[in-house]
C-alpha positions as a Markdown table, in Angstrom:
| # | Residue | x | y | z |
|---|---|---|---|---|
| 1 | Unk | 47.0 | 32.7 | 174.1 |
| 2 | Unk | 44.6 | 31.0 | 176.6 |
| 3 | Unk | 43.2 | 27.5 | 176.2 |
| 4 | Unk | 39.5 | 28.1 | 175.7 |
| 5 | Unk | 36.7 | 25.6 | 175.7 |
| 6 | Unk | 35.4 | 24.6 | 172.3 |
| 7 | Unk | 32.1 | 26.4 | 172.9 |
| 8 | Unk | 34.0 | 29.6 | 173.8 |
| 9 | Unk | 36.0 | 29.9 | 170.6 |
| 10 | Unk | 35.4 | 33.1 | 168.7 |
| 11 | Unk | 33.4 | 32.9 | 165.5 |
| 12 | Unk | 34.6 | 34.2 | 162.2 |
| 13 | Unk | 33.6 | 34.0 | 158.5 |
| 14 | Unk | 35.4 | 31.2 | 156.7 |
| 15 | Unk | 38.2 | 32.8 | 154.7 |
| 16 | Unk | 37.9 | 33.1 | 151.0 |
| 17 | Unk | 39.3 | 30.2 | 148.9 |
| 18 | Unk | 42.4 | 31.6 | 147.2 |
| 19 | Unk | 42.1 | 29.4 | 144.1 |
| 20 | Unk | 43.4 | 25.9 | 143.3 |
| 21 | Unk | 46.9 | 26.7 | 142.3 |
| 22 | Unk | 47.5 | 28.7 | 145.5 |
| 23 | Unk | 45.7 | 26.2 | 147.8 |
| 24 | Unk | 47.2 | 22.9 | 146.6 |
| 25 | Unk | 50.4 | 21.8 | 148.4 |
| 26 | Unk | 49.9 | 19.8 | 151.5 |
| 27 | Unk | 48.9 | 16.8 | 149.4 |
| 28 | Unk | 52.1 | 17.0 | 147.4 |
| 29 | Unk | 54.2 | 17.3 | 150.6 |
| 30 | Unk | 52.3 | 14.2 | 151.8 |
| 31 | Unk | 53.1 | 12.4 | 148.5 |
| 32 | Unk | 56.8 | 13.3 | 148.6 |
| 33 | Unk | 57.2 | 12.3 | 152.3 |
| 34 | Unk | 55.4 | 9.0 | 151.8 |
| 35 | Unk | 57.8 | 8.0 | 149.0 |
| 36 | Unk | 60.6 | 7.6 | 151.6 |
| 37 | Unk | 59.8 | 4.2 | 153.2 |
| 38 | Unk | 57.2 | 1.9 | 151.8 |
| 39 | Unk | 57.7 | 3.0 | 148.2 |
| 40 | Unk | 61.4 | 2.6 | 148.0 |
| 41 | Unk | 62.1 | 0.0 | 150.6 |
| 42 | Unk | 59.4 | -2.4 | 151.8 |
| 43 | Unk | 57.1 | -2.8 | 148.8 |
| 44 | Unk | 60.0 | -3.4 | 146.4 |
| 45 | Unk | 61.5 | -5.8 | 149.0 |
| 46 | Unk | 58.2 | -7.8 | 149.2 |
| 47 | Unk | 57.9 | -7.9 | 145.4 |
| 48 | Unk | 61.5 | -8.8 | 144.9 |
| 49 | Unk | 61.2 | -11.7 | 147.4 |
| 50 | Unk | 57.7 | -13.0 | 146.9 |
| 51 | Unk | 56.8 | -11.8 | 143.4 |
| 52 | Unk | 53.2 | -10.8 | 142.9 |
| 53 | Unk | 51.9 | -12.6 | 146.0 |
| 54 | Unk | 51.0 | -9.4 | 147.9 |
| 55 | Unk | 50.9 | -6.7 | 145.2 |
| 56 | Unk | 47.0 | -6.8 | 145.2 |
| 57 | Unk | 47.0 | -5.3 | 148.7 |
| 58 | Unk | 48.7 | -2.1 | 147.6 |
| 59 | Unk | 45.8 | -0.1 | 146.1 |
| 60 | Unk | 43.4 | -1.0 | 149.0 |
| 61 | Unk | 46.1 | 0.0 | 151.5 |
| 62 | Unk | 46.5 | 3.4 | 149.9 |
| 63 | Unk | 42.7 | 4.0 | 149.7 |
| 64 | Unk | 42.2 | 2.9 | 153.3 |
| 65 | Unk | 43.9 | 6.2 | 154.5 |
| 66 | Unk | 41.4 | 8.5 | 152.6 |
| 67 | Unk | 38.7 | 8.6 | 155.3 |
| 68 | Unk | 41.4 | 9.2 | 158.0 |
| 69 | Unk | 43.0 | 12.1 | 156.2 |
| 70 | Unk | 39.5 | 13.5 | 155.3 |
| 71 | Unk | 38.5 | 13.7 | 159.0 |
| 72 | Unk | 42.0 | 15.0 | 160.1 |
| 73 | Unk | 41.8 | 17.8 | 157.5 |
| 74 | Unk | 38.1 | 18.5 | 158.3 |
| 75 | Unk | 38.9 | 19.3 | 161.9 |
| 76 | Unk | 41.7 | 21.7 | 161.0 |
| 77 | Unk | 39.8 | 23.5 | 158.2 |
| 78 | Unk | 36.8 | 24.0 | 160.5 |
| 79 | Unk | 38.6 | 25.2 | 163.6 |
| 80 | Unk | 42.1 | 26.3 | 162.6 |
| 81 | Unk | 43.4 | 24.0 | 165.3 |
| 82 | Unk | 45.8 | 21.0 | 164.9 |
| 83 | Unk | 44.4 | 17.5 | 165.1 |
| 84 | Unk | 46.4 | 16.9 | 168.3 |
| 85 | Unk | 44.7 | 19.8 | 169.9 |
| 86 | Unk | 41.4 | 18.2 | 169.0 |
| 87 | Unk | 42.5 | 14.9 | 170.6 |
| 88 | Unk | 43.4 | 16.7 | 173.8 |
| 89 | Unk | 40.0 | 18.4 | 173.7 |
| 90 | Unk | 38.4 | 15.0 | 173.3 |
| 91 | Unk | 40.1 | 13.6 | 176.3 |
| 92 | Unk | 43.2 | 15.0 | 178.0 |
| 93 | Unk | 44.5 | 11.6 | 179.1 |
| 94 | Unk | 44.1 | 10.1 | 175.7 |
| 95 | Unk | 45.9 | 13.0 | 174.1 |
| 96 | Unk | 48.8 | 12.7 | 176.6 |
| 97 | Unk | 49.0 | 8.9 | 175.9 |
| 98 | Unk | 49.2 | 9.6 | 172.1 |
| 99 | Unk | 51.8 | 12.2 | 172.7 |
| 100 | Unk | 54.1 | 9.8 | 174.6 |
| 101 | Unk | 53.6 | 7.0 | 172.1 |
| 102 | Unk | 54.3 | 9.4 | 169.2 |
| 103 | Unk | 57.5 | 10.7 | 170.9 |
| 104 | Unk | 58.8 | 7.2 | 171.3 |
| 105 | Unk | 57.9 | 6.2 | 167.7 |
| 106 | Unk | 59.9 | 9.1 | 166.2 |
| 107 | Unk | 63.2 | 8.5 | 168.2 |
| 108 | Unk | 64.5 | 6.5 | 165.2 |
| 109 | Unk | 63.5 | 8.5 | 162.2 |
| 110 | Unk | 67.2 | 9.6 | 161.7 |
| 111 | Unk | 67.4 | 6.2 | 159.9 |
| 112 | Unk | 65.9 | 7.8 | 156.8 |
| 113 | Unk | 68.8 | 10.2 | 156.6 |
| 114 | Unk | 71.3 | 7.3 | 156.8 |
| 115 | Unk | 69.2 | 5.3 | 154.3 |
| 116 | Unk | 69.5 | 8.2 | 151.9 |
| 117 | Unk | 73.2 | 8.2 | 152.7 |
| 118 | Unk | 73.4 | 4.7 | 151.3 |
| 119 | Unk | 72.4 | 6.2 | 147.9 |
| 120 | Unk | 74.8 | 9.1 | 148.2 |
| 121 | Unk | 77.7 | 6.8 | 149.3 |
| 122 | Unk | 77.2 | 4.6 | 146.3 |
| 123 | Unk | 76.9 | 7.6 | 144.0 |
| 124 | Unk | 80.1 | 9.3 | 145.2 |
| 125 | Unk | 82.2 | 6.5 | 146.9 |
| 126 | Unk | 83.3 | 9.3 | 149.2 |
| 127 | Unk | 84.9 | 9.9 | 151.7 |
| 128 | Unk | 87.6 | 7.6 | 150.2 |
| 129 | Unk | 88.8 | 4.8 | 152.3 |
| 130 | Unk | 85.7 | 4.8 | 154.6 |
| 131 | Unk | 83.5 | 1.7 | 155.0 |
| 132 | Unk | 80.1 | 1.6 | 153.4 |
| 133 | Unk | 78.5 | 2.2 | 156.8 |
| 134 | Unk | 80.8 | 5.1 | 157.4 |
| 135 | Unk | 80.1 | 6.7 | 154.1 |
| 136 | Unk | 76.4 | 6.3 | 154.5 |
| 137 | Unk | 76.4 | 7.9 | 158.0 |
| 138 | Unk | 78.6 | 10.7 | 156.7 |
| 139 | Unk | 76.1 | 11.6 | 154.0 |
| 140 | Unk | 73.3 | 11.2 | 156.4 |
| 141 | Unk | 74.8 | 13.7 | 158.8 |
| 142 | Unk | 75.6 | 16.0 | 156.0 |
| 143 | Unk | 72.1 | 16.0 | 154.7 |
| 144 | Unk | 70.8 | 16.8 | 158.3 |
| 145 | Unk | 73.2 | 19.7 | 158.6 |
| 146 | Unk | 72.1 | 21.1 | 155.3 |
| 147 | Unk | 68.4 | 20.8 | 156.1 |
| 148 | Unk | 68.7 | 22.4 | 159.6 |
| 149 | Unk | 70.6 | 25.3 | 158.1 |
| 150 | Unk | 67.9 | 25.8 | 155.4 |
| 151 | Unk | 65.2 | 25.8 | 158.1 |
| 152 | Unk | 67.0 | 28.4 | 160.2 |
| 153 | Unk | 67.5 | 30.6 | 157.2 |
| 154 | Unk | 64.0 | 30.3 | 155.8 |
| 155 | Unk | 61.2 | 33.0 | 156.0 |
| 156 | Unk | 58.2 | 30.8 | 156.6 |
| 157 | Unk | 59.3 | 27.2 | 157.3 |
| 158 | Unk | 56.3 | 25.5 | 155.7 |
| 159 | Unk | 57.0 | 27.4 | 152.4 |
| 160 | Unk | 60.5 | 25.9 | 152.4 |
| 161 | Unk | 59.2 | 22.4 | 153.1 |
| 162 | Unk | 56.5 | 22.6 | 150.4 |
| 163 | Unk | 58.9 | 23.9 | 147.7 |
| 164 | Unk | 61.5 | 21.3 | 148.4 |
| 165 | Unk | 59.0 | 18.5 | 148.6 |
| 166 | Unk | 57.4 | 19.5 | 145.3 |
| 167 | Unk | 60.9 | 19.4 | 143.7 |
| 168 | Unk | 61.5 | 15.9 | 145.2 |
| 169 | Unk | 58.1 | 14.7 | 143.9 |
| 170 | Unk | 58.9 | 15.9 | 140.4 |
| 171 | Unk | 62.4 | 14.4 | 140.4 |
| 172 | Unk | 61.0 | 11.1 | 141.7 |
| 173 | Unk | 58.2 | 10.8 | 139.2 |
| 174 | Unk | 60.3 | 11.7 | 136.2 |
| 175 | Unk | 63.2 | 9.5 | 137.3 |
| 176 | Unk | 60.9 | 6.4 | 138.0 |
| 177 | Unk | 59.0 | 6.9 | 134.8 |
| 178 | Unk | 62.2 | 7.1 | 132.8 |
| 179 | Unk | 63.4 | 3.9 | 134.4 |
| 180 | Unk | 60.1 | 2.1 | 133.8 |
| 181 | Unk | 60.2 | 2.9 | 130.0 |
| 182 | Unk | 63.3 | 0.7 | 129.5 |
| 183 | Unk | 62.6 | -2.5 | 127.4 |
| 184 | Unk | 63.2 | -5.1 | 130.1 |
| 185 | Unk | 60.6 | -3.4 | 132.4 |
| 186 | Unk | 58.0 | -2.9 | 129.8 |
| 187 | Unk | 58.1 | -6.6 | 128.9 |
| 188 | Unk | 57.2 | -7.4 | 132.5 |
| 189 | Unk | 54.2 | -5.0 | 132.6 |
| 190 | Unk | 51.4 | -7.4 | 131.4 |
| 191 | Unk | 52.2 | -10.0 | 134.0 |
| 192 | Unk | 52.7 | -7.3 | 136.7 |
| 193 | Unk | 49.3 | -5.8 | 135.9 |
| 194 | Unk | 47.6 | -9.2 | 136.7 |
| 195 | Unk | 49.0 | -9.0 | 140.2 |
| 196 | Unk | 47.0 | -5.9 | 141.0 |
| 197 | Unk | 43.8 | -8.0 | 141.1 |
| 198 | Unk | 44.9 | -10.9 | 143.2 |
| 199 | Unk | 47.8 | -13.3 | 143.9 |
| 200 | Unk | 49.3 | -14.8 | 140.7 |
| 201 | Unk | 50.4 | -18.4 | 141.0 |
| 202 | Unk | 52.0 | -20.0 | 144.0 |
| 203 | Unk | 54.3 | -18.1 | 146.4 |
| 204 | Unk | 57.7 | -18.4 | 144.8 |
| 205 | Unk | 59.4 | -19.1 | 148.1 |
| 206 | Unk | 58.3 | -20.1 | 151.6 |
| 207 | Unk | 57.0 | -17.4 | 153.9 |
| 208 | Unk | 59.6 | -16.0 | 156.3 |
| 209 | Unk | 58.0 | -15.0 | 159.7 |
| 210 | Unk | 60.7 | -12.3 | 160.0 |
| 211 | Unk | 59.0 | -10.5 | 157.1 |
| 212 | Unk | 55.8 | -10.0 | 159.1 |
| 213 | Unk | 57.0 | -6.5 | 160.2 |
| 214 | Unk | 58.0 | -5.6 | 156.7 |
| 215 | Unk | 54.6 | -6.5 | 155.3 |
| 216 | Unk | 52.8 | -4.7 | 158.1 |
| 217 | Unk | 54.9 | -1.6 | 157.4 |
| 218 | Unk | 54.4 | -1.8 | 153.7 |
| 219 | Unk | 50.6 | -2.0 | 154.0 |
| 220 | Unk | 50.2 | 0.5 | 156.8 |
| 221 | Unk | 52.6 | 3.0 | 155.4 |
| 222 | Unk | 51.3 | 2.8 | 151.8 |
| 223 | Unk | 50.9 | 6.5 | 152.0 |
| 224 | Unk | 51.5 | 7.9 | 155.5 |
| 225 | Unk | 50.6 | 5.6 | 158.3 |
| 226 | Unk | 51.1 | 5.6 | 162.1 |
| 227 | Unk | 51.6 | 9.1 | 163.5 |
| 228 | Unk | 52.9 | 10.3 | 160.2 |
| 229 | Unk | 49.3 | 10.7 | 159.0 |
| 230 | Unk | 48.7 | 13.4 | 161.6 |
| 231 | Unk | 51.3 | 15.6 | 159.9 |
| 232 | Unk | 48.7 | 16.5 | 157.3 |
| 233 | Unk | 46.8 | 18.6 | 159.8 |
| 234 | Unk | 49.9 | 20.7 | 160.5 |
| 235 | Unk | 50.7 | 21.2 | 156.8 |
| 236 | Unk | 47.1 | 22.4 | 156.3 |
| 237 | Unk | 47.4 | 24.7 | 159.3 |
| 238 | Unk | 50.6 | 26.4 | 158.1 |
| 239 | Unk | 49.3 | 26.5 | 154.5 |
| 240 | Unk | 46.4 | 28.6 | 155.9 |
| 241 | Unk | 43.7 | 26.3 | 154.7 |
| 242 | Unk | 40.1 | 27.2 | 155.9 |
| 243 | Unk | 39.9 | 28.6 | 159.3 |
| 244 | Unk | 43.6 | 28.0 | 159.7 |
| 245 | Unk | 44.2 | 31.1 | 157.6 |
| 246 | Unk | 43.3 | 33.1 | 160.7 |
| 247 | Unk | 46.2 | 31.8 | 162.9 |
| 248 | Unk | 49.9 | 32.4 | 162.8 |
| 249 | Unk | 52.7 | 30.3 | 161.2 |
| 250 | Unk | 56.1 | 29.2 | 162.3 |
| 251 | Unk | 58.8 | 31.3 | 160.7 |
| 252 | Unk | 62.5 | 30.7 | 160.3 |
| 253 | Unk | 65.1 | 32.9 | 161.9 |
| 254 | Unk | 65.3 | 34.8 | 158.6 |
| 255 | Unk | 61.6 | 35.7 | 158.9 |
| 256 | Unk | 59.6 | 38.0 | 161.2 |
| 257 | Unk | 58.2 | 36.6 | 164.5 |
| 258 | Unk | 54.9 | 34.9 | 163.9 |
| 259 | Unk | 51.6 | 36.3 | 165.1 |
| 260 | Unk | 50.2 | 35.3 | 168.5 |
| 261 | Unk | 48.6 | 32.0 | 168.0 |
| 262 | Unk | 45.0 | 31.5 | 169.1 |
| 263 | Unk | 43.2 | 28.4 | 170.1 |
| 264 | Unk | 41.3 | 28.6 | 166.9 |
| 265 | Unk | 37.9 | 29.8 | 165.5 |
| 266 | Unk | 34.5 | 28.4 | 164.7 |
| 267 | Unk | 32.7 | 29.3 | 161.4 |
| 268 | Unk | 30.2 | 32.1 | 161.5 |
| 269 | Unk | 26.7 | 31.0 | 160.4 |
| 270 | Unk | 26.5 | 33.3 | 157.4 |
| 271 | Unk | 26.0 | 32.9 | 153.6 |
| 272 | Unk | 29.6 | 33.9 | 152.7 |
| 273 | Unk | 31.0 | 31.4 | 155.2 |
| 274 | Unk | 28.8 | 28.6 | 153.8 |
| 275 | Unk | 29.8 | 29.3 | 150.2 |
| 276 | Unk | 33.5 | 29.5 | 151.1 |
| 277 | Unk | 33.3 | 26.3 | 153.1 |
| 278 | Unk | 32.0 | 24.4 | 150.0 |
| 279 | Unk | 35.1 | 25.5 | 148.1 |
| 280 | Unk | 37.4 | 24.4 | 151.0 |
| 281 | Unk | 35.6 | 21.1 | 151.3 |
| 282 | Unk | 36.2 | 20.3 | 147.6 |
| 283 | Unk | 39.8 | 21.4 | 148.0 |
| 284 | Unk | 40.3 | 19.0 | 150.9 |
| 285 | Unk | 39.1 | 16.0 | 148.9 |
| 286 | Unk | 41.2 | 16.9 | 145.9 |
| 287 | Unk | 44.3 | 17.6 | 147.9 |
| 288 | Unk | 44.1 | 14.3 | 149.7 |
| 289 | Unk | 43.6 | 12.5 | 146.3 |
| 290 | Unk | 46.7 | 14.2 | 145.0 |
| 291 | Unk | 48.7 | 12.6 | 147.8 |
| 292 | Unk | 47.0 | 9.2 | 147.5 |
| 293 | Unk | 47.0 | 8.8 | 143.7 |
| 294 | Unk | 50.4 | 10.3 | 143.3 |
| 295 | Unk | 51.8 | 8.0 | 146.0 |
| 296 | Unk | 50.1 | 4.9 | 144.5 |
| 297 | Unk | 51.5 | 5.6 | 141.1 |
| 298 | Unk | 55.1 | 6.0 | 142.4 |
| 299 | Unk | 54.8 | 2.9 | 144.5 |
| 300 | Unk | 53.5 | 0.9 | 141.5 |
| 301 | Unk | 56.5 | 2.1 | 139.5 |
| 302 | Unk | 59.0 | 1.0 | 142.2 |
| 303 | Unk | 57.2 | -2.4 | 142.5 |
| 304 | Unk | 57.3 | -2.8 | 138.7 |
| 305 | Unk | 61.0 | -2.1 | 138.7 |
| 306 | Unk | 61.5 | -4.6 | 141.5 |
| 307 | Unk | 59.5 | -7.3 | 139.7 |
| 308 | Unk | 61.2 | -6.8 | 136.4 |
| 309 | Unk | 64.8 | -6.2 | 137.5 |
| 310 | Unk | 65.2 | -7.7 | 141.0 |
| 311 | Unk | 62.8 | -10.6 | 141.3 |
| 312 | Unk | 64.3 | -12.7 | 138.4 |
| 313 | Unk | 67.8 | -12.3 | 140.0 |
| 314 | Unk | 66.7 | -12.9 | 143.6 |
| 315 | Unk | 68.3 | -9.5 | 144.7 |
| 316 | Unk | 66.9 | -8.1 | 147.9 |
| 317 | Unk | 67.8 | -4.7 | 149.4 |
| 318 | Unk | 69.2 | -5.2 | 152.9 |
| 319 | Unk | 70.9 | -3.3 | 155.7 |
| 320 | Unk | 73.1 | -0.6 | 154.3 |
| 321 | Unk | 72.2 | -1.6 | 150.7 |
| 322 | Unk | 68.7 | -0.4 | 150.7 |
| 323 | Unk | 69.3 | 1.6 | 147.6 |
| 324 | Unk | 72.5 | 0.0 | 146.3 |
| 325 | Unk | 71.0 | -3.4 | 145.1 |
| 326 | Unk | 68.5 | -1.7 | 142.8 |
| 327 | Unk | 71.1 | 0.7 | 141.4 |
| 328 | Unk | 73.7 | -2.1 | 140.7 |
| 329 | Unk | 71.2 | -4.1 | 138.7 |
| 330 | Unk | 70.2 | -0.9 | 136.8 |
| 331 | Unk | 73.8 | -0.7 | 135.8 |
| 332 | Unk | 73.6 | -4.1 | 134.2 |
| 333 | Unk | 70.4 | -3.7 | 132.4 |
| 334 | Unk | 70.5 | 0.1 | 131.5 |
| 335 | Unk | 74.2 | 1.1 | 131.9 |
| 336 | Unk | 75.8 | 3.6 | 134.1 |
| 337 | Unk | 73.2 | 6.2 | 133.4 |
| 338 | Unk | 70.5 | 3.9 | 134.9 |
| 339 | Unk | 72.5 | 3.3 | 138.0 |
| 340 | Unk | 73.1 | 7.0 | 138.6 |
| 341 | Unk | 69.5 | 7.9 | 137.8 |
| 342 | Unk | 68.2 | 5.4 | 140.4 |
| 343 | Unk | 70.7 | 6.7 | 143.0 |
| 344 | Unk | 69.6 | 10.3 | 142.5 |
| 345 | Unk | 65.9 | 9.2 | 142.9 |
| 346 | Unk | 66.7 | 7.1 | 146.0 |
| 347 | Unk | 68.6 | 10.0 | 147.6 |
| 348 | Unk | 65.6 | 12.3 | 146.9 |
| 349 | Unk | 63.2 | 9.7 | 148.3 |
| 350 | Unk | 65.0 | 9.2 | 151.5 |
| 351 | Unk | 66.8 | 12.3 | 152.6 |
| 352 | Unk | 63.7 | 14.5 | 152.3 |
| 353 | Unk | 62.0 | 12.2 | 154.8 |
| 354 | Unk | 64.2 | 13.5 | 157.6 |
| 355 | Unk | 63.5 | 17.1 | 156.7 |
| 356 | Unk | 59.7 | 16.9 | 156.6 |
| 357 | Unk | 59.6 | 14.6 | 159.6 |
| 358 | Unk | 61.9 | 16.8 | 161.8 |
| 359 | Unk | 59.8 | 19.8 | 160.9 |
| 360 | Unk | 56.4 | 18.1 | 161.5 |
| 361 | Unk | 57.4 | 16.4 | 164.8 |
| 362 | Unk | 58.9 | 19.7 | 166.1 |
| 363 | Unk | 55.6 | 21.4 | 165.3 |
| 364 | Unk | 53.6 | 18.8 | 167.0 |
| 365 | Unk | 55.8 | 18.8 | 170.2 |
| 366 | Unk | 55.6 | 22.6 | 170.4 |
| 367 | Unk | 51.8 | 22.6 | 169.8 |
| 368 | Unk | 51.2 | 20.0 | 172.5 |
| 369 | Unk | 53.4 | 21.7 | 175.1 |
| 370 | Unk | 51.6 | 25.0 | 174.5 |
| 371 | Unk | 48.2 | 23.3 | 174.7 |
| 372 | Unk | 48.8 | 21.2 | 177.8 |
| 373 | Unk | 50.8 | 23.7 | 179.8 |
| 374 | Unk | 49.5 | 27.3 | 179.9 |
| 375 | Unk | 52.7 | 28.5 | 181.6 |
| 376 | Unk | 54.7 | 27.4 | 178.5 |
| 377 | Unk | 52.9 | 30.2 | 176.6 |
| 378 | Unk | 55.5 | 32.6 | 178.0 |
| 379 | Unk | 57.6 | 31.5 | 175.1 |
| 380 | Unk | 56.3 | 32.0 | 171.5 |
| 381 | Unk | 55.6 | 28.9 | 169.4 |
| 382 | Unk | 58.6 | 29.6 | 167.3 |
| 383 | Unk | 61.0 | 29.3 | 170.2 |
| 384 | Unk | 59.5 | 25.9 | 171.3 |
| 385 | Unk | 59.7 | 24.7 | 167.7 |
| 386 | Unk | 63.4 | 25.4 | 167.5 |
| 387 | Unk | 64.0 | 23.9 | 170.9 |
| 388 | Unk | 62.4 | 20.6 | 169.8 |
| 389 | Unk | 64.1 | 20.8 | 166.4 |
| 390 | Unk | 67.5 | 20.9 | 168.2 |
| 391 | Unk | 66.6 | 18.0 | 170.5 |
| 392 | Unk | 65.4 | 15.9 | 167.6 |
| 393 | Unk | 68.5 | 16.6 | 165.6 |
| 394 | Unk | 70.7 | 15.5 | 168.5 |
| 395 | Unk | 68.6 | 12.4 | 169.4 |
| 396 | Unk | 68.2 | 11.1 | 165.8 |
| 397 | Unk | 71.9 | 11.7 | 165.1 |
| 398 | Unk | 72.6 | 9.4 | 168.0 |
| 399 | Unk | 70.0 | 6.7 | 167.2 |
| 400 | Unk | 71.4 | 6.5 | 163.6 |
| 401 | Unk | 74.5 | 4.9 | 165.1 |
| 402 | Unk | 72.5 | 2.1 | 166.8 |
| 403 | Unk | 71.6 | -0.1 | 163.8 |
| 404 | Unk | 71.3 | -0.2 | 160.0 |
| 405 | Unk | 68.4 | 1.9 | 158.5 |
| 406 | Unk | 66.1 | -1.0 | 157.9 |
| 407 | Unk | 65.6 | -2.3 | 161.5 |
| 408 | Unk | 65.3 | 1.2 | 162.8 |
| 409 | Unk | 62.6 | 2.1 | 160.3 |
| 410 | Unk | 60.7 | -1.0 | 161.2 |
| 411 | Unk | 60.9 | -0.2 | 164.9 |
| 412 | Unk | 59.4 | 3.2 | 164.4 |
| 413 | Unk | 56.7 | 1.8 | 162.1 |
| 414 | Unk | 55.6 | -1.0 | 164.5 |
| 415 | Unk | 55.3 | 1.5 | 167.4 |
| 416 | Unk | 53.4 | 4.0 | 165.2 |
| 417 | Unk | 51.0 | 1.3 | 164.1 |
| 418 | Unk | 49.4 | 1.2 | 167.6 |
| 419 | Unk | 48.3 | 4.8 | 167.0 |
| 420 | Unk | 46.9 | 3.9 | 163.6 |
| 421 | Unk | 44.4 | 1.5 | 165.3 |
| 422 | Unk | 43.2 | 4.2 | 167.6 |
| 423 | Unk | 42.8 | 7.1 | 165.2 |
| 424 | Unk | 39.5 | 6.0 | 163.5 |
| 425 | Unk | 37.6 | 5.8 | 166.7 |
| 426 | Unk | 39.1 | 9.1 | 168.0 |
| 427 | Unk | 38.3 | 10.9 | 164.8 |
| 428 | Unk | 34.7 | 9.6 | 164.8 |
| 429 | Unk | 34.2 | 10.9 | 168.4 |
| 430 | Unk | 35.9 | 14.2 | 167.6 |
| 431 | Unk | 34.2 | 15.1 | 164.2 |
| 432 | Unk | 30.8 | 13.3 | 164.6 |
| 433 | Unk | 30.2 | 13.8 | 168.3 |
| 434 | Unk | 32.2 | 16.6 | 170.0 |
| 435 | Unk | 32.4 | 19.2 | 167.2 |
| 436 | Unk | 29.0 | 19.2 | 165.3 |
| 437 | Unk | 27.0 | 20.8 | 168.1 |
| 438 | Unk | 29.1 | 23.9 | 167.7 |
| 439 | Unk | 28.9 | 24.1 | 163.9 |
| 440 | Unk | 26.4 | 25.6 | 161.5 |
| 441 | Unk | 24.2 | 23.0 | 159.8 |
| 442 | Unk | 26.1 | 23.4 | 156.5 |
| 443 | Unk | 29.4 | 22.6 | 158.2 |
| 444 | Unk | 28.3 | 19.4 | 159.9 |
| 445 | Unk | 29.9 | 16.2 | 158.5 |
| 446 | Unk | 27.9 | 14.7 | 155.7 |
| 447 | Unk | 30.3 | 11.9 | 155.0 |
| 448 | Unk | 29.8 | 8.2 | 155.9 |
| 449 | Unk | 31.3 | 7.4 | 159.3 |
| 450 | Unk | 31.2 | 3.7 | 158.3 |
| 451 | Unk | 34.4 | 4.4 | 156.3 |
| 452 | Unk | 36.2 | 5.1 | 159.6 |
| 453 | Unk | 34.8 | 1.9 | 161.0 |
| 454 | Unk | 36.1 | 0.0 | 158.0 |
| 455 | Unk | 39.6 | 1.5 | 158.5 |
| 456 | Unk | 39.5 | 0.6 | 162.2 |
| 457 | Unk | 38.4 | -3.0 | 161.4 |
| 458 | Unk | 41.1 | -3.5 | 158.8 |
| 459 | Unk | 43.9 | -2.0 | 160.9 |
| 460 | Unk | 42.8 | -4.1 | 163.9 |
| 461 | Unk | 42.8 | -7.3 | 161.7 |
| 462 | Unk | 46.3 | -6.4 | 160.4 |
| 463 | Unk | 47.5 | -6.1 | 164.0 |
| 464 | Unk | 46.1 | -9.5 | 165.0 |
| 465 | Unk | 47.6 | -11.1 | 161.9 |
| 466 | Unk | 51.0 | -9.5 | 162.7 |
| 467 | Unk | 50.9 | -10.8 | 166.2 |
| 468 | Unk | 50.0 | -14.3 | 165.0 |
| 469 | Unk | 52.8 | -14.3 | 162.4 |
| 470 | Unk | 55.3 | -13.0 | 164.9 |
| 471 | Unk | 54.7 | -15.6 | 167.6 |
């Protein structure tokens, strides 16, 4: 493929909308991936430690990501290109800077595999005679090996990711709902509900400045924050949503070689295109809401469990006990079945995060290399994808050894937050300035750009508050 200017992209009718059941999927993947950090770790931690002091921030934090995802998805549906390709079109130096920042931020995401390993270690107590850390790392490495093998053996890689993440989402929702229906939890529901509308009473313990990173991560990653939010563009692309249905997809070694990838397409100004675009536009909003609402509900359930079961006992998940503290208290209040249930949910929460992240980051790296360096196009996208998947597997397997999961996850989150502050402005320039002159009138954005301004202002304020609390 050749890197063409935006004005030189070929025009094509917007593909037909395949129907809701066939189209929905990226939002579920987003929901399942988002369940891996803020939902299981940091929001329950903040509730277990500070009660209902910060709970009222949860719903606004989730909704704050809607305009970002809408604009990210809009670019991909209208052009078939990834959002990173759009950022590079907007400004090459800016795109390279984001690329480098993103690369650094994802050096530590192997921590999610070891965090999932804490649940599996507590569930199996195997290998026998190993320390808790050793058992956790063993299960973390085992999950990585299983996932890489599955990717290699798949036909279309995205299809594997979507099916697995849908399974995780179902297991998670059913498991958490079952746990929330126990008597001790239901008794706490009325008081918990009050916390959704503002702080309830005095803070139960003095504020610890070391929790500033945790609170920042909880708010920013209530959903997918940082560079994780850009994954949505790549899931839409491989799902074949909108104009992305005209470009190739990454296949596993068990599938055929993908089609030659083009730079993208622009919508043809024709009646069929206009009609199809309206269907895709409605799909985009609905798919995003699936991710946001589903993510909000699961986070509320984990917070309710933390408030009902952990807060009264002063139990906090720490280090290699991210999932163990919750499960042990479940054993007291709901028996062995409750403990096992929570560990299964926690393992699903956390280990799937490595799979989806390794896949998405490998896609992004391959996409950026092919966009920035025309000579790299001698290799097909699939070969670059597997090269970066191998590198990420090796790098994250090493960084898992450096620290416990909690600090590593925080490190990645704080670095990624810098990108979150820049995205609203970049998306505004891309979708409201650079792209519209090349679109038919019916495809031009009719949203309210002030929502992007609101997101930018809030994320900037969070950054300033974080710096103040950390000094």
